[in-house]
N, C-alpha and C positions, 0 to 999 in steps of 0.2 A: 461137487465143489471143485471147479477148475479155474478159479479166479487167481490171477497172477499178483504177486507182490511187486509193487513198483515204487519208485521214489516220488515224493510230492514235488510238483513243479509249480511255477508261477501261475500257469493256466488253471490250477485247481484251488487257488486261494479261497474263493468263496465257498467251495465245497468243504474245505478244511475248517473254515470258520463255522459252518453249519454243523459239522461233525463234533467239534469241540463243545459247541453250545449244547448239542443233544446228549452227548455222552458224559461230559464233565460239568455241565451247567455253568460254564465260564463264557464271558464275552471277550472276544479277542478281535483286534482290528487288523486290517490287511498289512499295515506296516510291520506289525509284530510278526505276522506270518512270514513276511519277506525276510526278516531277520532270522527267524527260525530256519528257513530254507537255506539261507546263506551260511549259517554257522553249525548246522546239524545235518544228520541223515534222518529224513522222515520217511518211513515206510508206510505205504497205504495199500489197501485192497478195496477195489471198487466193484459195485454191482449196479449195472444199468446207469453208469456215470455218477453214482452216489458213493461217497467214501463210507464203507461199513466197518473198517478196522484200520487201526494205525498204531504206530510206535515211533517214538522219537529217540534217536541215539545221539548223545553228546559225548564227543571224545574228550577225555580228561587225562591228566598225568599225575601220578603219585610220585612226587619228586624225591622224597626220602628213600622210598623203596625202589625207585627207578622203574615204575610200572605204568603201562598205558591201560586205560580201561574205558569202557562205555558206561555212561550213566543213562539208564533207560527211563524215559519219562513219557507220560501221557499214553500209556498202552491202554487201548480200549477197543471195544467192539459194540456197535449199537445193539440195543436190547433185543430186537427181534432176530438177530443173527448170532447170539451167544450160544455156546455149546454146539457150534457147527464146525469147529476146527480152525477158525480163522486166527485166533491167538497162537495156536500151535504152528500154523503156517508162517506167521510173522517170526516166531522164534527159530524156525528152520532157516529163514533168511538171515536172521541176526547171527546164528551160529556160523553160517557161511562167511559173513562179514568179519566176525571175530577172528576166524582162522586166516582169512585173506589179509587182514590188516595187522596181524601180530599183536592182538589185544590180549592182555593178561587176565582180565576178569570183567564181569558185567555186574553192575550194581543198580539197585532201585530202592525206593522207599515206598511204603504202603501203609495207609492208616490202619489202626488196630481193628476197626469195624469191618474191614474188607476180608472177612474170613474165607469166603469162596475163592477170592483171588490168591490168598495165601496157600491154599491147598494146591491151586494150579501152579504157583511158583515152586512149591516143594516138588511137584511132579516133574518139573523141569530142572531138578537138581540144585535149586537155590537153597542156601542155608541162611538162617537168621543170624545176623551179625549182632554181637552183644554190644549195643550202643544205645545212647539216648540222644535225641536231637533236641537242641535248645534253639529257640528263635527269639530275637529281640526285634520287635516291630517298631518302626519309626513313622509309618503312615497307616 
């Protein structure tokens, strides 16, 4: 495995749409992907011009504590490439970016049913934050 971690660019929009559909079963349009690229760091790993792993970093600020952090979203690896070290490779790049950009911490949310992912996050020194998320839906 010597595939490089790169940034998502406009030329890979359709590949990213396909990746999101395959891994997360979400439909996303090209305008949304353009906004994601404009406002976030999206890391990708490709195999034969196909995106096989990705992670999105959104920089946020905790104003009360005066801390900068990355919110990690849509971390995924396509099924046939799981357990091959690609998520770890993404985290190595994320750690590099955290240090380079003076980020205080990394945060993510994960559904209770994603037990295997939780073990992986724990192996990367993530701690469970004692919180409950409430959502009020309007649509």
